[in-house]
PDB file with one MODEL, atoms N, CA, C and O in Angstrom:
MODEL        1
ATOM      1  N   MET A   1      33.216 -50.308 228.313  1.00  0.00           N
ATOM      2  CA  MET A   1      33.748 -48.897 228.075  1.00  0.00           C
ATOM      3  C   MET A   1      32.443 -48.011 227.729  1.00  0.00           C
ATOM      4  O   MET A   1      32.627 -46.823 227.993  1.00  0.00           O
ATOM      5  N   PHE A   2      31.234 -48.291 227.229  1.00  0.00           N
ATOM      6  CA  PHE A   2      30.807 -46.942 226.698  1.00  0.00           C
ATOM      7  C   PHE A   2      29.711 -46.752 227.906  1.00  0.00           C
ATOM      8  O   PHE A   2      28.969 -45.774 227.821  1.00  0.00           O
ATOM      9  N   GLY A   3      29.609 -47.394 228.718  1.00  0.00           N
ATOM     10  CA  GLY A   3      29.178 -47.000 230.345  1.00  0.00           C
ATOM     11  C   GLY A   3      29.699 -45.749 230.982  1.00  0.00           C
ATOM     12  O   GLY A   3      29.039 -45.276 231.907  1.00  0.00           O
ATOM     13  N   ARG A   4      31.049 -45.023 230.518  1.00  0.00           N
ATOM     14  CA  ARG A   4      31.503 -44.111 231.285  1.00  0.00           C
ATOM     15  C   ARG A   4      31.589 -42.970 230.327  1.00  0.00           C
ATOM     16  O   ARG A   4      32.546 -42.196 230.305  1.00  0.00           O
ATOM     17  N   VAL A   5      30.569 -42.895 229.546  1.00  0.00           N
ATOM     18  CA  VAL A   5      30.678 -41.741 228.723  1.00  0.00           C
ATOM     19  C   VAL A   5      30.350 -40.530 229.597  1.00  0.00           C
ATOM     20  O   VAL A   5      29.283 -40.643 230.201  1.00  0.00           O
ATOM     21  N   GLY A   6      31.178 -39.147 229.844  1.00  0.00           N
ATOM     22  CA  GLY A   6      31.156 -38.226 230.692  1.00  0.00           C
ATOM     23  C   GLY A   6      32.080 -38.193 231.702  1.00  0.00           C
ATOM     24  O   GLY A   6      32.454 -37.152 232.241  1.00  0.00           O
ATOM     25  N   THR A   7      32.421 -39.175 231.948  1.00  0.00           N
ATOM     26  CA  THR A   7      33.262 -39.425 233.088  1.00  0.00           C
ATOM     27  C   THR A   7      34.800 -39.599 232.620  1.00  0.00           C
ATOM     28  O   THR A   7      34.961 -40.285 231.610  1.00  0.00           O
ATOM     29  N   PRO A   8      35.993 -39.035 233.263  1.00  0.00           N
ATOM     30  CA  PRO A   8      37.095 -39.076 232.527  1.00  0.00           C
ATOM     31  C   PRO A   8      37.604 -40.660 233.102  1.00  0.00           C
ATOM     32  O   PRO A   8      37.436 -41.269 234.159  1.00  0.00           O
ATOM     33  N   THR A   9      38.245 -40.931 231.929  1.00  0.00           N
ATOM     34  CA  THR A   9      38.292 -42.605 232.062  1.00  0.00           C
ATOM     35  C   THR A   9      39.768 -42.538 230.883  1.00  0.00           C
ATOM     36  O   THR A   9      39.718 -41.911 229.825  1.00  0.00           O
ATOM     37  N   LEU A  10      40.707 -43.130 231.242  1.00  0.00           N
ATOM     38  CA  LEU A  10      42.144 -43.799 230.376  1.00  0.00           C
ATOM     39  C   LEU A  10      41.330 -44.476 229.193  1.00  0.00           C
ATOM     40  O   LEU A  10      40.779 -45.575 229.273  1.00  0.00           O
ATOM     41  N   THR A  11      41.344 -43.522 227.920  1.00  0.00           N
ATOM     42  CA  THR A  11      41.037 -44.192 227.043  1.00  0.00           C
ATOM     43  C   THR A  11      41.890 -44.154 225.828  1.00  0.00           C
ATOM     44  O   THR A  11      42.944 -43.519 225.869  1.00  0.00           O
ATOM     45  N   GLY A  12      41.490 -44.842 224.642  1.00  0.00           N
ATOM     46  CA  GLY A  12      42.512 -44.932 223.199  1.00  0.00           C
ATOM     47  C   GLY A  12      41.721 -44.897 222.347  1.00  0.00           C
ATOM     48  O   GLY A  12      40.627 -45.443 222.495  1.00  0.00           O
ATOM     49  N   ALA A  13      42.104 -44.157 221.068  1.00  0.00           N
ATOM     50  CA  ALA A  13      41.775 -44.432 219.324  1.00  0.00           C
ATOM     51  C   ALA A  13      42.863 -44.806 218.704  1.00  0.00           C
ATOM     52  O   ALA A  13      43.947 -44.349 219.068  1.00  0.00           O
ATOM     53  N   TYR A  14      42.786 -45.535 217.853  1.00  0.00           N
ATOM     54  CA  TYR A  14      44.029 -45.547 217.067  1.00  0.00           C
ATOM     55  C   TYR A  14      43.306 -45.736 215.658  1.00  0.00           C
ATOM     56  O   TYR A  14      42.094 -45.725 215.441  1.00  0.00           O
ATOM     57  N   LEU A  15      44.530 -45.940 214.604  1.00  0.00           N
ATOM     58  CA  LEU A  15      44.248 -45.864 212.999  1.00  0.00           C
ATOM     59  C   LEU A  15      45.361 -46.463 212.794  1.00  0.00           C
ATOM     60  O   LEU A  15      46.423 -46.259 213.381  1.00  0.00           O
ATOM     61  N   THR A  16      45.104 -47.347 211.808  1.00  0.00           N
ATOM     62  CA  THR A  16      46.778 -48.520 210.932  1.00  0.00           C
ATOM     63  C   THR A  16      45.948 -48.672 209.459  1.00  0.00           C
ATOM     64  O   THR A  16      44.766 -48.786 209.134  1.00  0.00           O
ATOM     65  N   PHE A  17      47.032 -48.619 208.877  1.00  0.00           N
ATOM     66  CA  PHE A  17      46.867 -49.467 207.707  1.00  0.00           C
ATOM     67  C   PHE A  17      46.035 -50.667 207.903  1.00  0.00           C
ATOM     68  O   PHE A  17      45.650 -51.051 209.008  1.00  0.00           O
ATOM     69  N   GLY A  18      45.758 -51.284 206.697  1.00  0.00           N
ATOM     70  CA  GLY A  18      45.079 -52.992 206.596  1.00  0.00           C
ATOM     71  C   GLY A  18      46.154 -53.971 206.925  1.00  0.00           C
ATOM     72  O   GLY A  18      45.808 -55.098 207.281  1.00  0.00           O
ATOM     73  N   ASP A  19      47.686 -53.605 206.830  1.00  0.00           N
ATOM     74  CA  ASP A  19      48.587 -54.770 207.055  1.00  0.00           C
ATOM     75  C   ASP A  19      49.040 -54.645 208.665  1.00  0.00           C
ATOM     76  O   ASP A  19      49.676 -55.521 209.251  1.00  0.00           O
ATOM     77  N   GLY A  20      48.596 -53.405 209.257  1.00  0.00           N
ATOM     78  CA  GLY A  20      48.888 -53.223 210.526  1.00  0.00           C
ATOM     79  C   GLY A  20      50.053 -52.238 211.009  1.00  0.00           C
ATOM     80  O   GLY A  20      50.445 -51.908 212.129  1.00  0.00           O
ATOM     81  N   SER A  21      50.477 -51.876 209.612  1.00  0.00           N
ATOM     82  CA  SER A  21      51.816 -50.744 209.726  1.00  0.00           C
ATOM     83  C   SER A  21      51.241 -49.175 209.470  1.00  0.00           C
ATOM     84  O   SER A  21      50.220 -48.927 208.828  1.00  0.00           O
ATOM     85  N   GLY A  22      51.877 -48.444 209.935  1.00  0.00           N
ATOM     86  CA  GLY A  22      51.502 -47.182 210.351  1.00  0.00           C
ATOM     87  C   GLY A  22      50.573 -46.790 211.435  1.00  0.00           C
ATOM     88  O   GLY A  22      49.948 -45.734 211.336  1.00  0.00           O
ATOM     89  N   ARG A  23      50.408 -47.734 212.687  1.00  0.00           N
ATOM     90  CA  ARG A  23      49.545 -47.377 213.739  1.00  0.00           C
ATOM     91  C   ARG A  23      50.017 -45.774 214.301  1.00  0.00           C
ATOM     92  O   ARG A  23      51.168 -45.345 214.387  1.00  0.00           O
ATOM     93  N   GLN A  24      48.793 -45.096 214.629  1.00  0.00           N
ATOM     94  CA  GLN A  24      48.836 -43.696 215.060  1.00  0.00           C
ATOM     95  C   GLN A  24      47.712 -44.149 216.244  1.00  0.00           C
ATOM     96  O   GLN A  24      46.626 -44.664 215.978  1.00  0.00           O
ATOM     97  N   GLU A  25      48.123 -43.898 217.386  1.00  0.00           N
ATOM     98  CA  GLU A  25      47.386 -44.066 218.694  1.00  0.00           C
ATOM     99  C   GLU A  25      47.419 -42.756 219.839  1.00  0.00           C
ATOM    100  O   GLU A  25      48.409 -42.129 220.216  1.00  0.00           O
ATOM    101  N   GLU A  26      46.178 -42.605 220.191  1.00  0.00           N
ATOM    102  CA  GLU A  26      46.348 -41.146 221.213  1.00  0.00           C
ATOM    103  C   GLU A  26      45.619 -41.816 222.344  1.00  0.00           C
ATOM    104  O   GLU A  26      44.629 -42.479 222.036  1.00  0.00           O
ATOM    105  N   TYR A  27      45.907 -41.752 223.395  1.00  0.00           N
ATOM    106  CA  TYR A  27      45.226 -42.134 224.638  1.00  0.00           C
ATOM    107  C   TYR A  27      45.460 -41.232 225.629  1.00  0.00           C
ATOM    108  O   TYR A  27      46.495 -40.577 225.508  1.00  0.00           O
ATOM    109  N   ARG A  28      44.849 -41.046 226.472  1.00  0.00           N
ATOM    110  CA  ARG A  28      44.767 -39.854 227.759  1.00  0.00           C
ATOM    111  C   ARG A  28      43.253 -39.944 228.397  1.00  0.00           C
ATOM    112  O   ARG A  28      42.357 -40.449 227.721  1.00  0.00           O
ATOM    113  N   SER A  29      43.012 -39.473 229.630  1.00  0.00           N
ATOM    114  CA  SER A  29      42.275 -39.181 230.111  1.00  0.00           C
ATOM    115  C   SER A  29      40.811 -38.210 229.796  1.00  0.00           C
ATOM    116  O   SER A  29      40.539 -37.069 230.170  1.00  0.00           O
ATOM    117  N   LEU A  30      40.046 -39.163 228.973  1.00  0.00           N
ATOM    118  CA  LEU A  30      39.058 -38.528 228.526  1.00  0.00           C
ATOM    119  C   LEU A  30      37.601 -38.335 229.048  1.00  0.00           C
ATOM    120  O   LEU A  30      37.413 -39.018 230.055  1.00  0.00           O
ATOM    121  N   SER A  31      36.516 -37.609 228.663  1.00  0.00           N
ATOM    122  CA  SER A  31      35.270 -37.730 229.188  1.00  0.00           C
ATOM    123  C   SER A  31      34.372 -38.106 227.864  1.00  0.00           C
ATOM    124  O   SER A  31      33.534 -38.953 228.174  1.00  0.00           O
ATOM    125  N   TYR A  32      34.313 -37.806 226.767  1.00  0.00           N
ATOM    126  CA  TYR A  32      33.318 -37.959 225.684  1.00  0.00           C
ATOM    127  C   TYR A  32      34.248 -38.728 224.472  1.00  0.00           C
ATOM    128  O   TYR A  32      33.589 -39.664 224.019  1.00  0.00           O
ATOM    129  N   TYR A  33      35.596 -38.611 223.806  1.00  0.00           N
ATOM    130  CA  TYR A  33      36.132 -39.065 222.701  1.00  0.00           C
ATOM    131  C   TYR A  33      37.625 -38.883 222.641  1.00  0.00           C
ATOM    132  O   TYR A  33      38.227 -38.076 223.349  1.00  0.00           O
ATOM    133  N   ALA A  34      38.123 -39.586 221.859  1.00  0.00           N
ATOM    134  CA  ALA A  34      39.326 -39.443 221.211  1.00  0.00           C
ATOM    135  C   ALA A  34      39.666 -39.145 220.092  1.00  0.00           C
ATOM    136  O   ALA A  34      38.872 -39.424 219.194  1.00  0.00           O
ATOM    137  N   THR A  35      40.924 -38.493 219.740  1.00  0.00           N
ATOM    138  CA  THR A  35      40.958 -38.398 218.151  1.00  0.00           C
ATOM    139  C   THR A  35      42.422 -38.942 217.820  1.00  0.00           C
ATOM    140  O   THR A  35      43.234 -39.066 218.737  1.00  0.00           O
ATOM    141  N   ALA A  36      42.817 -39.327 216.250  1.00  0.00           N
ATOM    142  CA  ALA A  36      43.739 -39.857 216.247  1.00  0.00           C
ATOM    143  C   ALA A  36      43.999 -39.825 214.594  1.00  0.00           C
ATOM    144  O   ALA A  36      43.079 -40.148 213.842  1.00  0.00           O
ATOM    145  N   TYR A  37      44.936 -39.532 214.215  1.00  0.00           N
ATOM    146  CA  TYR A  37      45.030 -38.779 212.672  1.00  0.00           C
ATOM    147  C   TYR A  37      45.916 -39.562 211.985  1.00  0.00           C
ATOM    148  O   TYR A  37      46.746 -39.976 212.796  1.00  0.00           O
ATOM    149  N   LEU A  38      46.168 -40.010 210.760  1.00  0.00           N
ATOM    150  CA  LEU A  38      46.973 -41.089 209.779  1.00  0.00           C
ATOM    151  C   LEU A  38      46.693 -40.454 208.542  1.00  0.00           C
ATOM    152  O   LEU A  38      45.515 -40.247 208.251  1.00  0.00           O
ATOM    153  N   TYR A  39      47.831 -40.031 207.581  1.00  0.00           N
ATOM    154  CA  TYR A  39      47.821 -39.813 206.669  1.00  0.00           C
ATOM    155  C   TYR A  39      47.889 -41.180 205.421  1.00  0.00           C
ATOM    156  O   TYR A  39      48.826 -41.881 205.038  1.00  0.00           O
ATOM    157  N   ALA A  40      46.663 -41.138 205.111  1.00  0.00           N
ATOM    158  CA  ALA A  40      46.770 -42.043 204.294  1.00  0.00           C
ATOM    159  C   ALA A  40      45.857 -42.364 202.829  1.00  0.00           C
ATOM    160  O   ALA A  40      44.900 -43.051 202.472  1.00  0.00           O
ATOM    161  N   PRO A  41      46.909 -41.309 202.217  1.00  0.00           N
ATOM    162  CA  PRO A  41      45.959 -41.410 200.654  1.00  0.00           C
ATOM    163  C   PRO A  41      46.131 -42.592 199.953  1.00  0.00           C
ATOM    164  O   PRO A  41      47.138 -43.295 200.033  1.00  0.00           O
ATOM    165  N   GLY A  42      45.053 -42.843 199.192  1.00  0.00           N
ATOM    166  CA  GLY A  42      44.981 -44.119 198.471  1.00  0.00           C
ATOM    167  C   GLY A  42      45.135 -45.570 199.242  1.00  0.00           C
ATOM    168  O   GLY A  42      45.494 -46.606 198.683  1.00  0.00           O
ATOM    169  N   GLN A  43      44.831 -45.453 200.487  1.00  0.00           N
ATOM    170  CA  GLN A  43      44.875 -46.667 201.575  1.00  0.00           C
ATOM    171  C   GLN A  43      43.605 -46.891 202.320  1.00  0.00           C
ATOM    172  O   GLN A  43      42.784 -46.022 202.614  1.00  0.00           O
ATOM    173  N   CYS A  44      43.548 -48.073 202.570  1.00  0.00           N
ATOM    174  CA  CYS A  44      42.326 -48.485 203.523  1.00  0.00           C
ATOM    175  C   CYS A  44      42.578 -48.488 204.957  1.00  0.00           C
ATOM    176  O   CYS A  44      43.430 -49.310 205.294  1.00  0.00           O
ATOM    177  N   ILE A  45      42.091 -47.824 205.850  1.00  0.00           N
ATOM    178  CA  ILE A  45      42.437 -47.941 207.138  1.00  0.00           C
ATOM    179  C   ILE A  45      41.371 -48.579 208.145  1.00  0.00           C
ATOM    180  O   ILE A  45      40.182 -48.862 207.996  1.00  0.00           O
ATOM    181  N   TYR A  46      42.091 -48.677 209.035  1.00  0.00           N
ATOM    182  CA  TYR A  46      41.238 -49.440 210.302  1.00  0.00           C
ATOM    183  C   TYR A  46      41.178 -48.599 211.614  1.00  0.00           C
ATOM    184  O   TYR A  46      42.009 -47.722 211.852  1.00  0.00           O
ATOM    185  N   TYR A  47      40.307 -48.865 212.323  1.00  0.00           N
ATOM    186  CA  TYR A  47      40.304 -48.084 213.450  1.00  0.00           C
ATOM    187  C   TYR A  47      39.682 -48.711 214.882  1.00  0.00           C
ATOM    188  O   TYR A  47      38.970 -49.707 214.748  1.00  0.00           O
ATOM    189  N   GLY A  48      39.804 -48.423 215.648  1.00  0.00           N
ATOM    190  CA  GLY A  48      39.081 -48.881 216.795  1.00  0.00           C
ATOM    191  C   GLY A  48      39.829 -48.136 218.579  1.00  0.00           C
ATOM    192  O   GLY A  48      40.366 -47.030 218.640  1.00  0.00           O
ATOM    193  N   GLY A  49      39.716 -48.735 219.356  1.00  0.00           N
ATOM    194  CA  GLY A  49      40.194 -48.034 220.427  1.00  0.00           C
ATOM    195  C   GLY A  49      39.876 -48.953 221.935  1.00  0.00           C
ATOM    196  O   GLY A  49      39.265 -50.017 221.837  1.00  0.00           O
ATOM    197  N   ARG A  50      40.419 -48.364 223.549  1.00  0.00           N
ATOM    198  CA  ARG A  50      40.487 -48.903 224.372  1.00  0.00           C
ATOM    199  C   ARG A  50      40.649 -48.453 225.167  1.00  0.00           C
ATOM    200  O   ARG A  50      41.442 -47.535 225.378  1.00  0.00           O
ATOM    201  N   ASP A  51      39.667 -49.166 226.131  1.00  0.00           N
ATOM    202  CA  ASP A  51      39.277 -48.840 227.564  1.00  0.00           C
ATOM    203  C   ASP A  51      40.388 -49.352 228.492  1.00  0.00           C
ATOM    204  O   ASP A  51      40.321 -50.560 228.722  1.00  0.00           O
ATOM    205  N   TYR A  52      41.429 -48.661 229.091  1.00  0.00           N
ATOM    206  CA  TYR A  52      42.773 -48.738 229.539  1.00  0.00           C
ATOM    207  C   TYR A  52      42.195 -49.348 231.155  1.00  0.00           C
ATOM    208  O   TYR A  52      42.765 -50.169 231.874  1.00  0.00           O
ATOM    209  N   ASN A  53      41.045 -48.720 231.372  1.00  0.00           N
ATOM    210  CA  ASN A  53      40.732 -49.353 232.831  1.00  0.00           C
ATOM    211  C   ASN A  53      40.523 -50.851 232.806  1.00  0.00           C
ATOM    212  O   ASN A  53      41.118 -51.654 233.524  1.00  0.00           O
ATOM    213  N   SER A  54      39.630 -51.125 231.918  1.00  0.00           N
ATOM    214  CA  SER A  54      39.347 -52.558 231.868  1.00  0.00           C
ATOM    215  C   SER A  54      40.135 -53.474 231.064  1.00  0.00           C
ATOM    216  O   SER A  54      39.959 -54.691 231.113  1.00  0.00           O
ATOM    217  N   GLY A  55      41.013 -52.907 230.315  1.00  0.00           N
ATOM    218  CA  GLY A  55      42.009 -53.545 229.058  1.00  0.00           C
ATOM    219  C   GLY A  55      40.824 -54.202 227.621  1.00  0.00           C
ATOM    220  O   GLY A  55      41.066 -55.177 226.909  1.00  0.00           O
ATOM    221  N   THR A  56      39.653 -53.360 227.554  1.00  0.00           N
ATOM    222  CA  THR A  56      38.865 -54.021 226.731  1.00  0.00           C
ATOM    223  C   THR A  56      39.409 -53.237 225.377  1.00  0.00           C
ATOM    224  O   THR A  56      39.666 -52.036 225.462  1.00  0.00           O
ATOM    225  N   TRP A  57      39.555 -53.852 224.293  1.00  0.00           N
ATOM    226  CA  TRP A  57      39.849 -53.500 222.782  1.00  0.00           C
ATOM    227  C   TRP A  57      38.759 -53.578 221.907  1.00  0.00           C
ATOM    228  O   TRP A  57      37.974 -54.517 222.039  1.00  0.00           O
ATOM    229  N   TRP A  58      38.584 -52.727 221.021  1.00  0.00           N
ATOM    230  CA  TRP A  58      37.628 -53.091 219.925  1.00  0.00           C
ATOM    231  C   TRP A  58      38.163 -52.574 218.625  1.00  0.00           C
ATOM    232  O   TRP A  58      38.999 -51.675 218.712  1.00  0.00           O
ATOM    233  N   GLY A  59      37.800 -53.015 217.374  1.00  0.00           N
ATOM    234  CA  GLY A  59      38.526 -52.490 216.433  1.00  0.00           C
ATOM    235  C   GLY A  59      37.418 -53.072 215.091  1.00  0.00           C
ATOM    236  O   GLY A  59      36.645 -54.030 215.076  1.00  0.00           O
ATOM    237  N   LYS A  60      37.696 -52.179 214.178  1.00  0.00           N
ATOM    238  CA  LYS A  60      36.850 -52.401 212.845  1.00  0.00           C
ATOM    239  C   LYS A  60      37.452 -51.994 211.513  1.00  0.00           C
ATOM    240  O   LYS A  60      38.170 -50.995 211.464  1.00  0.00           O
ATOM    241  N   GLY A  61      37.170 -52.791 210.318  1.00  0.00           N
ATOM    242  CA  GLY A  61      37.857 -52.232 209.259  1.00  0.00           C
ATOM    243  C   GLY A  61      37.482 -53.145 208.400  1.00  0.00           C
ATOM    244  O   GLY A  61      36.858 -54.193 208.569  1.00  0.00           O
ATOM    245  N   PRO A  62      38.160 -52.382 206.943  1.00  0.00           N
ATOM    246  CA  PRO A  62      38.286 -51.257 206.896  1.00  0.00           C
ATOM    247  C   PRO A  62      37.481 -50.701 206.787  1.00  0.00           C
ATOM    248  O   PRO A  62      36.447 -51.111 206.261  1.00  0.00           O
ATOM    249  N   GLY A  63      37.712 -49.140 207.410  1.00  0.00           N
ATOM    250  CA  GLY A  63      36.693 -48.163 207.556  1.00  0.00           C
ATOM    251  C   GLY A  63      36.611 -47.343 206.493  1.00  0.00           C
ATOM    252  O   GLY A  63      35.544 -47.290 205.881  1.00  0.00           O
ATOM    253  N   TRP A  64      37.473 -46.733 206.177  1.00  0.00           N
ATOM    254  CA  TRP A  64      37.386 -45.833 205.034  1.00  0.00           C
ATOM    255  C   TRP A  64      38.618 -46.064 203.772  1.00  0.00           C
ATOM    256  O   TRP A  64      39.781 -46.155 204.165  1.00  0.00           O
ATOM    257  N   CYS A  65      38.402 -46.135 202.608  1.00  0.00           N
ATOM    258  CA  CYS A  65      39.684 -46.293 201.892  1.00  0.00           C
ATOM    259  C   CYS A  65      39.193 -45.023 200.774  1.00  0.00           C
ATOM    260  O   CYS A  65      38.131 -44.800 200.193  1.00  0.00           O
ATOM    261  N   GLY A  66      40.848 -44.170 200.805  1.00  0.00           N
ATOM    262  CA  GLY A  66      41.211 -43.036 199.983  1.00  0.00           C
ATOM    263  C   GLY A  66      41.005 -43.498 198.405  1.00  0.00           C
ATOM    264  O   GLY A  66      40.730 -44.598 197.925  1.00  0.00           O
ATOM    265  N   LYS A  67      41.235 -42.292 197.836  1.00  0.00           N
ATOM    266  CA  LYS A  67      41.269 -42.466 196.312  1.00  0.00           C
ATOM    267  C   LYS A  67      42.672 -41.646 195.827  1.00  0.00           C
ATOM    268  O   LYS A  67      42.982 -41.603 194.637  1.00  0.00           O
TER     269      LYS A  67
ENDMDL
END
């Protein structure tokens, strides 16, 4: 996935609550980065992405916890 930086590639980014609900994903042909937004006051969120050409997913979390 990271070997294609600068080359337009169908890529996605996602955010979700810890229980998997509220998932927000944006995907399109991108050269550098994708964005996703999730309104989550007082919640911990998980984040990740996908290379749609290879089908590779990656994720991490909790990434941020609101107050």
